[in-house]
Z-matrix of the N, CA and C atoms (Angstrom, degrees):
N
C 1 1.463
C 2 1.522 1 107.82
N 3 1.303 2 114.79 1 134.48
C 4 1.459 3 120.96 2 178.29
C 5 1.531 4 109.36 3 -100.36
N 6 1.325 5 115.00 4 140.31
C 7 1.453 6 121.89 5 178.29
C 8 1.518 7 108.94 6 -118.16
N 9 1.336 8 114.65 7 155.82
C 10 1.460 9 120.97 8 -176.26
C 11 1.515 10 109.81 9 -135.06
N 12 1.315 11 115.10 10 151.40
C 13 1.458 12 122.56 11 174.19
C 14 1.522 13 106.16 12 -103.10
N 15 1.347 14 116.49 13 135.40
C 16 1.464 15 118.21 14 177.60
C 17 1.528 16 109.41 15 -104.96
N 18 1.315 17 114.08 16 140.71
C 19 1.450 18 122.17 17 176.76
C 20 1.527 19 107.90 18 -135.43
N 21 1.306 20 115.77 19 172.14
C 22 1.462 21 120.66 20 -177.16
C 23 1.527 22 110.96 21 -111.46
N 24 1.300 23 115.17 22 149.98
C 25 1.463 24 120.95 23 173.05
C 26 1.523 25 110.56 24 -86.95
N 27 1.338 26 115.98 25 -15.34
C 28 1.460 27 120.77 26 -174.47
C 29 1.521 28 110.34 27 -116.83
N 30 1.285 29 116.09 28 137.46
C 31 1.453 30 120.04 29 174.73
C 32 1.524 31 108.88 30 -127.58
N 33 1.299 32 113.82 31 123.43
C 34 1.460 33 120.57 32 175.99
C 35 1.527 34 108.64 33 -122.87
N 36 1.337 35 115.23 34 36.28
C 37 1.461 36 120.61 35 -175.97
C 38 1.516 37 112.62 36 -53.25
N 39 1.329 38 117.62 37 -48.48
C 40 1.463 39 120.83 38 -176.62
C 41 1.520 40 111.63 39 -67.32
N 42 1.309 41 116.93 40 -34.06
C 43 1.465 42 120.86 41 -178.37
C 44 1.526 43 111.49 42 -79.37
N 45 1.340 44 117.94 43 -44.29
C 46 1.459 45 121.23 44 -171.61
C 47 1.523 46 114.95 45 -94.34
N 48 1.330 47 117.68 46 -18.62
C 49 1.466 48 119.19 47 -175.76
C 50 1.523 49 112.34 48 -60.74
N 51 1.324 50 117.74 49 -32.21
C 52 1.467 51 119.69 50 179.93
C 53 1.525 52 112.00 51 -60.48
N 54 1.334 53 117.33 52 -25.56
C 55 1.463 54 121.14 53 -179.58
C 56 1.526 55 112.77 54 -83.07
N 57 1.333 56 117.31 55 -21.15
C 58 1.466 57 120.61 56 -174.10
C 59 1.522 58 114.16 57 -117.44
N 60 1.335 59 117.58 58 -4.41
C 61 1.468 60 119.28 59 -172.85
C 62 1.525 61 113.29 60 -56.61
N 63 1.325 62 118.63 61 -31.30
C 64 1.467 63 120.88 62 -177.28
C 65 1.520 64 113.09 63 -72.11
N 66 1.325 65 117.89 64 -19.66
C 67 1.462 66 119.44 65 -179.27
C 68 1.532 67 114.02 66 -131.70
N 69 1.317 68 117.81 67 7.64
C 70 1.465 69 120.60 68 -176.43
C 71 1.527 70 113.23 69 -63.04
N 72 1.321 71 116.53 70 -37.28
C 73 1.480 72 119.68 71 179.96
C 74 1.525 73 110.61 72 -63.46
N 75 1.325 74 117.62 73 -35.86
C 76 1.468 75 120.86 74 177.73
C 77 1.528 76 110.86 75 -68.12
N 78 1.319 77 116.46 76 -35.42
C 79 1.465 78 120.24 77 175.49
C 80 1.528 79 110.17 78 -66.65
N 81 1.339 80 116.15 79 -44.55
C 82 1.461 81 120.47 80 -179.26
C 83 1.517 82 111.12 81 -58.50
N 84 1.317 83 117.05 82 -41.61
C 85 1.462 84 121.67 83 -177.09
C 86 1.531 85 113.15 84 -89.71
N 87 1.341 86 117.21 85 -2.17
C 88 1.468 87 122.72 86 -174.82
C 89 1.525 88 111.35 87 56.06
N 90 1.318 89 115.56 88 42.43
C 91 1.465 90 121.30 89 177.13
C 92 1.525 91 108.32 90 -92.29
N 93 1.317 92 114.92 91 79.74
C 94 1.459 93 122.23 92 -173.71
C 95 1.525 94 112.69 93 -62.30
N 96 1.313 95 117.49 94 -27.14
C 97 1.469 96 120.12 95 -176.95
C 98 1.523 97 112.65 96 -62.79
N 99 1.332 98 117.84 97 -17.55
C 100 1.466 99 121.36 98 -179.76
C 101 1.534 100 112.50 99 -102.94
N 102 1.314 101 116.78 100 1.21
C 103 1.471 102 121.03 101 -178.47
C 104 1.517 103 110.54 102 -102.54
N 105 1.317 104 116.01 103 151.22
C 106 1.463 105 121.99 104 178.88
C 107 1.526 106 109.17 105 -113.10
N 108 1.320 107 115.98 106 147.70
C 109 1.467 108 121.36 107 178.81
C 110 1.532 109 112.34 108 -82.62
N 111 1.317 110 118.03 109 -5.73
C 112 1.457 111 120.15 110 -174.10
C 113 1.530 112 111.72 111 -64.08
N 114 1.326 113 114.38 112 141.79
C 115 1.463 114 120.75 113 -177.06
C 116 1.525 115 111.85 114 -63.05
N 117 1.310 116 115.21 115 138.25
C 118 1.453 117 123.43 116 176.09
C 119 1.535 118 108.04 117 -98.51
N 120 1.308 119 117.41 118 143.79
C 121 1.467 120 122.30 119 175.35
C 122 1.523 121 107.99 120 -124.11
N 123 1.312 122 115.46 121 115.31
C 124 1.461 123 120.64 122 -177.88
C 125 1.518 124 109.42 123 -114.23
N 126 1.309 125 115.90 124 123.30
C 127 1.463 126 120.63 125 175.77
C 128 1.527 127 107.09 126 -108.85
N 129 1.322 128 115.51 127 110.73
C 130 1.460 129 121.57 128 -178.37
C 131 1.527 130 107.95 129 -83.49
N 132 1.336 131 118.14 130 124.75
C 133 1.469 132 120.22 131 178.93
C 134 1.532 133 111.11 132 -57.58
N 135 1.313 134 116.14 133 141.60
C 136 1.468 135 120.87 134 -175.00
C 137 1.520 136 113.50 135 -66.79
N 138 1.323 137 117.75 136 -16.39
C 139 1.464 138 118.96 137 179.11
C 140 1.532 139 112.84 138 -84.22
N 141 1.325 140 117.25 139 -1.09
C 142 1.466 141 121.57 140 178.15
C 143 1.523 142 109.55 141 -88.05
N 144 1.310 143 116.20 142 153.89
C 145 1.464 144 121.64 143 177.91
C 146 1.522 145 108.05 144 -94.77
N 147 1.321 146 115.92 145 93.08
C 148 1.467 147 122.17 146 -175.58
C 149 1.517 148 109.62 147 -127.16
N 150 1.316 149 115.71 148 146.23
C 151 1.459 150 122.06 149 177.13
C 152 1.526 151 108.10 150 -136.38
N 153 1.329 152 116.97 151 135.67
C 154 1.460 153 120.96 152 176.64
C 155 1.527 154 108.20 153 -70.95
N 156 1.323 155 116.71 154 124.61
C 157 1.463 156 121.80 155 179.87
C 158 1.522 157 108.65 156 -127.64
N 159 1.324 158 116.61 157 171.48
C 160 1.467 159 120.57 158 179.58
C 161 1.520 160 113.31 159 -81.54
N 162 1.340 161 116.94 160 -22.12
C 163 1.457 162 119.37 161 -178.29
C 164 1.518 163 110.86 162 -157.23
N 165 1.308 164 116.03 163 138.36
C 166 1.460 165 121.93 164 165.96
C 167 1.520 166 107.63 165 -148.33
N 168 1.302 167 115.83 166 153.95
C 169 1.463 168 122.27 167 -177.82
C 170 1.526 169 105.96 168 -120.25
N 171 1.314 170 116.09 169 93.29
C 172 1.463 171 122.79 170 -171.08
C 173 1.530 172 110.28 171 -66.24
N 174 1.321 173 115.12 172 117.53
C 175 1.467 174 122.34 173 178.96
C 176 1.532 175 112.58 174 55.64
N 177 1.300 176 116.80 175 25.03
C 178 1.469 177 122.69 176 -177.56
C 179 1.535 178 110.80 177 56.68
N 180 1.344 179 115.91 178 31.33
C 181 1.464 180 121.76 179 -178.27
C 182 1.527 181 112.86 180 -131.74
N 183 1.317 182 116.85 181 -36.05
C 184 1.467 183 120.89 182 -172.45
C 185 1.534 184 109.49 183 -122.25
N 186 1.340 185 116.87 184 104.81
C 187 1.466 186 119.98 185 179.40
C 188 1.535 187 111.38 186 -79.24
N 189 1.328 188 115.75 187 126.18
C 190 1.457 189 122.11 188 -176.16
C 191 1.526 190 109.45 189 -121.60
N 192 1.331 191 116.16 190 116.94
C 193 1.459 192 123.05 191 -178.64
C 194 1.527 193 109.60 192 -110.88
N 195 1.328 194 116.75 193 141.15
C 196 1.461 195 119.45 194 172.27
C 197 1.532 196 108.30 195 -66.19
N 198 1.317 197 115.86 196 157.10
C 199 1.471 198 119.40 197 179.47
C 200 1.522 199 110.33 198 -58.03
N 201 1.318 200 115.62 199 -43.59
C 202 1.467 201 119.95 200 -178.40
C 203 1.524 202 110.82 201 -60.64
N 204 1.319 203 117.04 202 -48.12
C 205 1.469 204 120.72 203 -179.48
C 206 1.527 205 110.50 204 -63.41
N 207 1.333 206 116.91 205 -43.73
C 208 1.461 207 119.89 206 -179.18
C 209 1.522 208 111.14 207 -65.09
N 210 1.328 209 117.69 208 -40.72
C 211 1.466 210 121.04 209 177.10
C 212 1.529 211 110.88 210 -60.79
N 213 1.316 212 117.15 211 -40.35
C 214 1.469 213 120.99 212 178.76
C 215 1.533 214 110.68 213 -65.65
N 216 1.309 215 116.79 214 -41.71
C 217 1.470 216 120.94 215 179.87
C 218 1.529 217 110.51 216 -64.93
N 219 1.321 218 117.10 217 -47.51
C 220 1.464 219 119.81 218 -177.09
C 221 1.526 220 112.04 219 -68.98
N 222 1.305 221 117.26 220 -29.08
C 223 1.467 222 119.99 221 177.69
C 224 1.523 223 111.68 222 -72.91
N 225 1.314 224 115.82 223 -25.52
C 226 1.460 225 120.59 224 -173.14
C 227 1.518 226 114.01 225 -99.55
N 228 1.309 227 118.07 226 -31.11
C 229 1.458 228 119.37 227 -175.26
C 230 1.512 229 112.38 228 -141.91
N 231 1.316 230 116.34 229 157.15
C 232 1.450 231 123.33 230 179.81
C 233 1.527 232 109.77 231 -65.37
N 234 1.313 233 116.54 232 128.29
C 235 1.472 234 121.13 233 179.16
C 236 1.531 235 110.58 234 -120.35
N 237 1.319 236 116.28 235 33.49
C 238 1.468 237 120.86 236 176.86
C 239 1.519 238 110.84 237 -55.61
N 240 1.305 239 115.35 238 145.11
C 241 1.453 240 121.19 239 172.33
C 242 1.511 241 115.42 240 81.11
N 243 1.308 242 118.92 241 0.53
C 244 1.460 243 121.39 242 -177.95
C 245 1.525 244 109.37 243 -91.29
N 246 1.310 245 116.17 244 130.07
C 247 1.453 246 122.55 245 178.44
C 248 1.526 247 107.61 246 -88.20
N 249 1.328 248 116.60 247 124.44
C 250 1.463 249 121.31 248 -173.71
C 251 1.533 250 110.66 249 -118.08
N 252 1.329 251 114.67 250 132.17
C 253 1.459 252 121.76 251 176.16
C 254 1.532 253 107.33 252 -122.41
N 255 1.330 254 118.43 253 119.17
C 256 1.466 255 119.88 254 177.32
C 257 1.528 256 111.49 255 -71.03
N 258 1.333 257 115.57 256 143.45
C 259 1.456 258 122.08 257 -179.24
C 260 1.526 259 109.10 258 -137.03
N 261 1.325 260 117.12 259 130.34
C 262 1.464 261 121.68 260 171.03
C 263 1.518 262 107.28 261 -104.87
N 264 1.322 263 115.53 262 125.01
C 265 1.462 264 120.05 263 179.23
C 266 1.524 265 108.96 264 -112.75
N 267 1.333 266 115.55 265 127.02
C 268 1.466 267 121.92 266 176.58
C 269 1.521 268 108.47 267 -113.31
N 270 1.337 269 114.53 268 135.94
C 271 1.468 270 119.62 269 178.43
C 272 1.519 271 108.48 270 -155.92
N 273 1.310 272 116.03 271 124.15
C 274 1.466 273 124.23 272 178.04
C 275 1.534 274 112.71 273 47.50
N 276 1.323 275 115.95 274 48.41
C 277 1.461 276 121.40 275 175.51
C 278 1.516 277 115.44 276 83.41
N 279 1.320 278 118.08 277 -4.85
C 280 1.469 279 121.29 278 177.37
C 281 1.522 280 109.02 279 -106.43
N 282 1.348 281 115.77 280 148.86
C 283 1.453 282 120.24 281 178.61
C 284 1.528 283 109.03 282 -138.59
N 285 1.338 284 115.55 283 133.08
C 286 1.459 285 121.13 284 -179.46
C 287 1.514 286 110.21 285 -133.85
N 288 1.324 287 113.87 286 151.91
C 289 1.470 288 121.57 287 178.08
C 290 1.528 289 109.43 288 -90.03
N 291 1.322 290 115.19 289 134.69
C 292 1.464 291 123.37 290 177.27
C 293 1.518 292 109.08 291 -131.36
N 294 1.331 293 114.96 292 170.27
C 295 1.457 294 121.05 293 174.68
C 296 1.521 295 109.93 294 -137.13
N 297 1.327 296 114.94 295 129.54
C 298 1.458 297 119.70 296 165.57
C 299 1.524 298 103.71 297 -81.55
N 300 1.310 299 117.10 298 120.06
C 301 1.465 300 121.47 299 -177.23
C 302 1.527 301 108.29 300 -120.98
N 303 1.326 302 115.64 301 101.96
C 304 1.461 303 121.66 302 -174.52
C 305 1.525 304 109.30 303 -96.92
N 306 1.338 305 116.42 304 112.76
C 307 1.464 306 118.52 305 -179.85
C 308 1.530 307 112.13 306 -77.61
N 309 1.328 308 116.90 307 155.10
C 310 1.468 309 119.64 308 177.98
C 311 1.524 310 110.82 309 -72.85
N 312 1.330 311 115.18 310 154.27
C 313 1.467 312 120.96 311 169.98
C 314 1.522 313 106.28 312 -91.83
N 315 1.310 314 115.88 313 123.19
C 316 1.463 315 120.11 314 -179.03
C 317 1.526 316 110.23 315 -123.34
N 318 1.319 317 115.80 316 151.65
C 319 1.459 318 122.28 317 176.05
C 320 1.519 319 107.12 318 -82.89
N 321 1.324 320 116.02 319 105.30
C 322 1.459 321 119.27 320 -171.18
C 323 1.525 322 114.71 321 -139.81
N 324 1.321 323 117.94 322 2.08
C 325 1.458 324 119.03 323 -179.07
C 326 1.521 325 110.73 324 -73.98
N 327 1.318 326 115.36 325 143.07
C 328 1.452 327 121.15 326 172.81
C 329 1.524 328 106.46 327 -78.27
N 330 1.326 329 116.97 328 104.57
C 331 1.462 330 122.79 329 -174.74
C 332 1.513 331 114.51 330 -63.40
N 333 1.325 332 116.84 331 -21.85
C 334 1.469 333 120.06 332 179.23
C 335 1.520 334 112.15 333 -81.86
N 336 1.324 335 116.88 334 -22.35
C 337 1.465 336 120.32 335 -174.73
C 338 1.524 337 114.03 336 -114.38
N 339 1.322 338 118.02 337 -13.98
C 340 1.460 339 121.78 338 -178.66
C 341 1.519 340 109.94 339 -100.10
N 342 1.306 341 116.52 340 133.06
C 343 1.459 342 121.76 341 177.17
C 344 1.524 343 108.58 342 -103.84
N 345 1.353 344 115.70 343 117.51
C 346 1.464 345 121.41 344 177.61
C 347 1.521 346 109.38 345 -102.07
N 348 1.309 347 115.69 346 137.50
C 349 1.470 348 122.30 347 177.25
C 350 1.518 349 107.81 348 -125.33
N 351 1.331 350 114.91 349 144.78
C 352 1.455 351 119.88 350 177.71
C 353 1.519 352 109.19 351 -107.00
N 354 1.332 353 114.94 352 127.16
C 355 1.463 354 121.97 353 178.97
C 356 1.525 355 108.04 354 -123.14
N 357 1.336 356 116.30 355 101.29
C 358 1.464 357 119.88 356 178.96
C 359 1.509 358 113.46 357 58.35
N 360 1.310 359 117.85 358 39.84
C 361 1.460 360 122.28 359 179.13
C 362 1.515 361 114.80 360 86.60
N 363 1.318 362 117.05 361 -1.89
C 364 1.467 363 121.37 362 179.28
C 365 1.523 364 108.41 363 -106.79
N 366 1.324 365 116.17 364 128.67
C 367 1.459 366 121.04 365 -179.87
C 368 1.523 367 110.65 366 -93.70
N 369 1.312 368 114.82 367 128.96
C 370 1.465 369 122.58 368 177.17
C 371 1.526 370 108.53 369 -126.96
N 372 1.303 371 116.31 370 146.39
C 373 1.461 372 121.19 371 176.30
C 374 1.517 373 108.62 372 -97.33
N 375 1.317 374 116.09 373 127.95
C 376 1.470 375 119.59 374 176.14
C 377 1.515 376 110.48 375 -71.92
N 378 1.289 377 115.56 376 -33.41
C 379 1.454 378 122.10 377 173.30
C 380 1.525 379 106.35 378 -141.78
N 381 1.282 380 116.87 379 145.58
C 382 1.465 381 120.15 380 -177.91
C 383 1.522 382 108.45 381 -113.34
N 384 1.330 383 114.63 382 120.09
C 385 1.457 384 121.24 383 173.46
C 386 1.521 385 106.00 384 -125.35
N 387 1.321 386 115.37 385 113.01
C 388 1.458 387 122.09 386 -176.26
C 389 1.522 388 109.03 387 -94.32
N 390 1.316 389 115.67 388 136.35
C 391 1.466 390 122.31 389 179.96
C 392 1.527 391 109.79 390 -89.42
N 393 1.316 392 116.37 391 121.58
C 394 1.467 393 121.11 392 177.78
C 395 1.522 394 110.12 393 -59.28
N 396 1.312 395 116.73 394 -41.48
C 397 1.465 396 121.21 395 -179.48
C 398 1.523 397 110.69 396 -58.24
N 399 1.325 398 116.99 397 -41.64
C 400 1.468 399 121.00 398 -176.75
C 401 1.534 400 113.02 399 -76.54
N 402 1.321 401 118.12 400 -23.74
C 403 1.464 402 119.09 401 178.40
C 404 1.520 403 111.13 402 -77.40
N 405 1.315 404 116.60 403 -23.62
C 406 1.459 405 120.13 404 177.56
C 407 1.514 406 112.15 405 54.26
N 408 1.317 407 116.84 406 -129.59
C 409 1.467 408 121.41 407 -176.65
C 410 1.524 409 113.49 408 -85.26
N 411 1.350 410 117.49 409 -4.78
C 412 1.462 411 119.99 410 -178.59
C 413 1.523 412 111.39 411 -72.57
N 414 1.319 413 115.63 412 124.25
C 415 1.468 414 122.00 413 177.20
C 416 1.521 415 112.15 414 -98.59
N 417 1.329 416 116.67 415 -20.38
C 418 1.471 417 122.70 416 179.62
C 419 1.522 418 106.54 417 -134.03
N 420 1.351 419 116.85 418 127.78
C 421 1.455 420 119.62 419 -174.49
C 422 1.527 421 110.71 420 -163.45
N 423 1.321 422 114.40 421 169.93
C 424 1.460 423 122.68 422 169.02
C 425 1.527 424 106.71 423 -116.69
N 426 1.317 425 115.92 424 161.48
C 427 1.457 426 120.41 425 -178.50
C 428 1.531 427 109.39 426 -92.11
N 429 1.331 428 116.42 427 127.66
C 430 1.462 429 121.36 428 -176.86
C 431 1.524 430 113.20 429 -79.03
N 432 1.304 431 118.31 430 -29.00
C 433 1.465 432 120.72 431 -172.89
C 434 1.525 433 113.99 432 -74.50
N 435 1.317 434 117.93 433 -13.19
C 436 1.461 435 120.94 434 -176.65
C 437 1.529 436 110.44 435 -125.09
N 438 1.313 437 115.32 436 170.91
C 439 1.458 438 121.24 437 174.15
C 440 1.528 439 110.83 438 -93.70
N 441 1.296 440 115.75 439 21.00
C 442 1.455 441 123.80 440 177.90
C 443 1.536 442 108.41 441 -71.83
N 444 1.310 443 117.50 442 127.89
C 445 1.463 444 121.30 443 -179.01
C 446 1.525 445 113.15 444 -96.84
N 447 1.310 446 116.38 445 7.82
C 448 1.464 447 120.21 446 -178.85
C 449 1.520 448 110.94 447 -69.03
N 450 1.321 449 114.31 448 152.93
C 451 1.459 450 121.59 449 174.32
C 452 1.521 451 106.62 450 -102.10
N 453 1.321 452 115.96 451 131.11
C 454 1.462 453 122.09 452 -178.68
C 455 1.521 454 109.27 453 -113.01
N 456 1.329 455 114.75 454 147.45
C 457 1.463 456 120.49 455 -179.95
C 458 1.524 457 109.39 456 -137.66
N 459 1.325 458 114.19 457 155.93
C 460 1.462 459 120.01 458 171.92
C 461 1.520 460 108.20 459 -79.61
N 462 1.300 461 115.13 460 166.04
C 463 1.467 462 121.06 461 -175.20
C 464 1.528 463 112.76 462 -57.03
N 465 1.322 464 117.88 463 -37.67
C 466 1.464 465 121.23 464 -178.48
C 467 1.533 466 110.88 465 -56.90
N 468 1.327 467 116.84 466 -38.69
C 469 1.466 468 120.58 467 179.18
C 470 1.522 469 110.31 468 -79.34
N 471 1.322 470 117.37 469 -41.41
C 472 1.476 471 120.65 470 179.75
C 473 1.525 472 110.77 471 -57.54
N 474 1.318 473 116.73 472 -45.81
C 475 1.470 474 120.56 473 179.31
C 476 1.521 475 110.92 474 -61.03
N 477 1.329 476 116.81 475 -41.16
C 478 1.462 477 121.03 476 -179.13
C 479 1.536 478 110.46 477 -66.73
N 480 1.316 479 117.40 478 -41.90
C 481 1.466 480 120.64 479 179.91
C 482 1.524 481 111.07 480 -61.33
N 483 1.322 482 116.63 481 -43.32
C 484 1.464 483 120.29 482 178.61
C 485 1.526 484 111.60 483 -65.50
N 486 1.318 485 115.90 484 -33.19
C 487 1.464 486 121.10 485 -179.63
C 488 1.521 487 112.54 486 -71.68
N 489 1.329 488 117.71 487 -36.48
C 490 1.460 489 120.04 488 -171.09
C 491 1.517 490 114.83 489 -91.16
N 492 1.349 491 117.81 490 -24.96
C 493 1.464 492 117.84 491 -174.36
C 494 1.516 493 111.83 492 -158.51
N 495 1.319 494 115.71 493 147.13
C 496 1.465 495 119.52 494 175.29
C 497 1.540 496 111.03 495 -93.61
N 498 1.334 497 117.27 496 12.82
C 499 1.462 498 121.48 497 177.32
C 500 1.526 499 112.80 498 -82.62
N 501 1.336 500 116.91 499 -6.82
C 502 1.460 501 121.75 500 -178.71
C 503 1.526 502 110.20 501 -103.03
N 504 1.312 503 116.23 502 140.95
C 505 1.456 504 122.62 503 168.55
C 506 1.517 505 105.48 504 -108.36
N 507 1.312 506 116.90 505 124.40
C 508 1.465 507 122.12 506 -177.02
C 509 1.526 508 108.28 507 -113.31
N 510 1.323 509 116.08 508 123.09
C 511 1.476 510 121.32 509 -177.64
C 512 1.522 511 108.85 510 -120.41
N 513 1.315 512 115.88 511 123.31
C 514 1.462 513 121.03 512 178.82
C 515 1.537 514 109.19 513 -69.52
N 516 1.332 515 114.69 514 134.22
C 517 1.473 516 120.47 515 179.51
C 518 1.522 517 108.68 516 -90.55
């Protein structure tokens, strides 16, 4: 089984971080117990340079999917365990529905093939080998054994992301 890391082509960290700074660390760590499901309403000032996209990963902590992209993902692949927060974004008279979709951190590294190193209390993998057995039914997840904030997906989701939008960067692990 091949796994992929997803990244964004768009960064709106400076514009969107003000809306998520109070809970971004909980998203980064997948600490769902501190997150609320209540809808967020973000009004982007018209003097900002913002564009509605299908995906952005705010500060590499808060994954934000357009409603259309999220609907396509959920229709195509299992999204068990993902904490979802609805978001309405308004900008220059337009309003669109988005979802913050925080994947769980799961213990999934192949311990025989992955080399972990500790740097000042932070664990990094020199190479990442994900165990299919350990990922189970999860198609979208983060790795629990490292301080890596990347989102990983199985091929079924990676193929769908590439098919639906050019806002995703897909990197084979």
